[in-house]
C-alpha positions, 0 to 999 in steps of 0.5 A, a space after each residue: 619631662 619631670 613627674 610631679 609627686 603627689 601625697 596621699 593621706 589616710 587616717 588610721 587608728 594608732 593600732 592600725 598604724 602599728 600593725 601596718 608598720 610591723 607587717 611592712 617591716 617584716 617584709 623588708 619593704 616600705 608602706 609605699 612599696 606594699 601599697 603599690 604592690 597591692 594595687 598592681 595585684 588588684 589591677 591584674 585580678 580585674 583583667 
């Protein structure tokens, strides 16, 4: 079974966008990777 791809759009200021890009670049990851890791950590903390 093929997974459907969904898109998430959030509005951020130019400054926030630049900060996000710098932070994830320093980690050598994509915004998606960092977001999914953060969600996983939140889920683990709730258990």
